[in-house]
C-alpha positions as CSV (number, residue, x, y, z in Angstrom):
1,M,-65.0,14.6,-72.2
2,A,-66.2,18.2,-71.8
3,G,-69.3,18.7,-69.6
4,A,-69.1,15.0,-67.9
5,V,-69.4,14.3,-64.5
6,D,-67.0,11.7,-62.7
7,L,-69.5,9.3,-61.0
8,S,-66.3,6.9,-60.1
9,G,-66.6,7.7,-56.4
10,L,-70.2,6.9,-56.3
11,K,-69.9,3.8,-58.1
12,A,-66.8,2.7,-55.7
13,R,-69.1,3.6,-52.7
14,A,-72.0,1.3,-54.2
15,E,-69.7,-1.3,-54.7
16,A,-68.0,-1.4,-51.3
17,K,-71.4,-1.3,-49.7
18,A,-72.7,-4.4,-51.9
19,A,-69.6,-6.3,-51.0
20,Q,-69.8,-5.7,-47.5
21,Q,-73.5,-6.8,-47.6
22,A,-72.4,-9.9,-49.6
23,R,-69.8,-10.8,-46.9
24,P,-71.2,-12.9,-44.2
25,A,-70.9,-11.4,-40.5
26,P,-68.0,-12.3,-38.4
27,S,-69.3,-14.9,-35.7
28,G,-68.9,-13.4,-32.5
29,E,-70.7,-13.0,-29.1
30,A,-74.0,-11.2,-28.9
31,G,-73.3,-7.5,-29.0
32,E,-69.8,-7.7,-29.9
33,A,-69.0,-5.4,-33.0
34,G,-69.6,-6.6,-35.9
35,G,-71.6,-9.9,-34.7
36,T,-75.4,-10.1,-33.5
37,P,-76.6,-7.4,-31.5
38,G,-77.4,-7.7,-28.0
39,P,-80.6,-7.5,-26.4
40,D,-79.5,-3.6,-25.9
41,V,-78.4,-2.8,-29.4
42,V,-81.3,-2.1,-32.1
43,D,-80.9,-1.4,-35.7
44,V,-83.2,1.4,-36.8
45,T,-84.9,2.2,-40.3
46,D,-87.0,5.4,-40.7
47,Q,-90.3,2.9,-40.4
48,S,-88.9,1.6,-36.8
49,F,-87.7,5.3,-35.4
50,P,-90.8,6.0,-33.7
51,A,-91.1,2.6,-31.6
52,E,-87.1,1.8,-31.3
53,V,-86.0,5.4,-30.3
54,I,-88.9,7.6,-29.4
55,D,-91.1,5.5,-27.6
56,R,-88.2,3.4,-26.0
57,S,-86.8,6.9,-24.6
58,A,-90.0,7.4,-22.6
59,N,-88.7,4.9,-20.1
60,Q,-84.7,4.4,-21.0
61,L,-81.9,6.6,-22.3
62,V,-81.4,5.7,-26.2
63,V,-78.2,6.6,-27.7
64,V,-78.4,6.7,-31.3
65,L,-75.7,6.3,-33.5
66,L,-75.6,7.6,-37.2
67,A,-73.3,5.8,-39.3
68,A,-72.5,4.6,-42.7
69,S,-71.5,1.4,-43.7
70,Y,-68.4,2.5,-45.8
71,S,-67.1,4.8,-43.0
72,E,-63.9,3.3,-41.1
73,Q,-64.9,6.1,-38.1
74,S,-68.6,4.9,-38.0
75,Q,-67.2,1.3,-37.6
76,A,-64.9,2.3,-34.9
77,M,-67.5,4.5,-33.2
78,S,-70.0,1.5,-33.1
79,A,-67.6,-0.9,-31.9
80,V,-66.8,1.5,-28.9
81,L,-70.5,1.9,-28.1
82,E,-71.6,-1.7,-28.5
83,K,-68.8,-2.3,-25.8
84,L,-70.2,0.0,-23.6
85,V,-73.7,-0.8,-23.9
86,A,-72.7,-4.4,-23.0
87,D,-70.7,-3.2,-20.2
88,D,-73.6,-1.1,-18.9
89,A,-76.2,-4.1,-19.1
90,G,-79.7,-2.5,-19.3
91,R,-78.6,1.0,-18.3
92,W,-79.5,2.5,-22.0
93,T,-79.8,1.2,-25.5
94,L,-77.9,1.5,-28.5
95,A,-79.9,2.5,-31.7
96,R,-78.0,1.9,-34.8
97,V,-78.7,3.9,-38.0
98,D,-77.5,3.5,-41.3
99,V,-78.0,6.9,-42.7
100,D,-78.3,5.5,-46.3
101,G,-80.7,3.1,-45.5
102,A,-82.5,5.7,-43.3
103,P,-82.4,9.0,-44.5
104,G,-85.3,10.4,-43.1
105,V,-83.8,9.8,-39.6
106,A,-80.6,11.2,-40.6
107,Q,-82.5,14.5,-41.7
108,A,-84.9,14.4,-38.5
109,F,-81.3,14.7,-36.7
110,G,-79.6,17.4,-38.9
111,A,-76.6,15.0,-39.8
112,Q,-74.3,16.7,-41.8
113,S,-71.4,14.0,-41.2
114,V,-70.9,10.2,-39.7
115,P,-70.7,9.1,-37.2
116,M,-72.9,11.4,-35.3
117,V,-74.0,10.0,-31.7
118,V,-77.3,11.6,-30.0
119,A,-78.6,10.7,-26.5
120,V,-82.4,11.0,-26.6
121,A,-84.5,10.9,-23.5
122,A,-88.3,11.6,-23.2
123,G,-88.2,11.8,-27.0
124,R,-85.8,14.6,-26.7
125,A,-82.3,14.7,-28.1
126,V,-80.3,15.6,-24.7
127,T,-76.7,16.0,-26.3
128,A,-74.9,14.9,-29.1
129,F,-71.6,14.5,-30.8
130,A,-70.1,14.3,-34.2
131,G,-67.1,12.0,-35.3
132,A,-65.4,9.2,-33.8
133,Q,-64.4,9.1,-30.1
134,P,-61.8,6.7,-28.2
135,E,-63.6,4.5,-25.5
136,P,-62.5,7.0,-22.5
137,A,-63.9,9.8,-24.3
138,A,-67.3,8.3,-24.9
139,R,-67.5,6.8,-21.5
140,Q,-67.0,10.0,-19.9
141,W,-69.8,11.7,-22.2
142,L,-72.1,8.7,-21.4
143,D,-71.7,9.2,-18.0
144,D,-72.0,12.9,-17.9
145,V,-75.4,12.3,-19.9
146,L,-76.6,9.7,-17.5
147,A,-75.8,11.8,-14.5
148,Q,-78.1,14.6,-16.0
149,L,-81.1,11.9,-16.0
150,P,-83.5,10.8,-13.3
151,P,-82.9,7.2,-12.0
152,E,-85.7,5.9,-14.0
153,F,-83.7,6.6,-17.2
154,G,-80.6,4.7,-15.9
155,G,-79.3,8.0,-14.5
156,A,-77.7,8.9,-11.1
157,A,-79.7,8.5,-8.1
158,A,-81.4,11.8,-6.7
159,G,-78.8,14.1,-5.3
160,E,-75.7,12.2,-6.7
161,E,-73.4,14.1,-8.2
162,P,-70.9,13.0,-10.7
163,A,-67.5,12.4,-9.5
164,D,-65.7,14.4,-12.1
165,G,-67.2,17.7,-10.3
166,T,-69.2,19.0,-13.6
167,G,-72.4,18.9,-11.7
168,G,-73.8,16.7,-14.4
169,R,-73.1,19.2,-17.2
170,S,-71.5,17.8,-20.4
171,R,-68.2,19.2,-21.1
172,R,-68.7,18.1,-25.0
173,E,-70.3,20.6,-27.3
174,E,-73.4,19.0,-29.3
175,P,-74.5,19.8,-32.7
176,A,-77.0,22.5,-32.2
177,Q,-79.5,21.1,-34.8
178,A,-80.0,17.9,-32.2
179,R,-80.0,20.1,-29.1
180,G,-83.3,19.9,-27.6
181,K,-85.0,18.4,-30.7
182,A,-88.6,16.6,-30.3
183,W,-89.7,14.8,-33.0
184,A,-93.3,14.3,-34.3
185,Y,-92.2,11.4,-36.7
């Protein structure tokens, strides 16, 4: 048909999202990927963003995961970060954001693809990366971020140098739109 627009991809995405929401959550221990979130994992909406990310980041590092429920890479990155936050027991908080359910948050971070991970401290984006990373790479990124922060944010003790010799500088490039950004959300 001339002039017709194929919306089958949009329909498939909506059906996949509806099917996932209708599916019961897998049982698992708190903090386990796909299970009930642990105490250091919060699900963030446009409305809860100021309290859960900006306010909380005044006292603790908040790692924001911008993800989509239909993205396998997002699910994989979520599982990695949930394991790391459980391993670190209280040093930082994981804030999970469904970009379809919280478009304002996604726009505030300038997310152009998912998953996108942003470290926020004192209401500012410290560093970020886009795309799924394996656990060792995500651990190194997180250790680099924590090494740059003062102890009150869960960072390294004053004067402590990271073992990797970077001087606390992250080797990963962050998306320019998220770097140093403060939100008046």
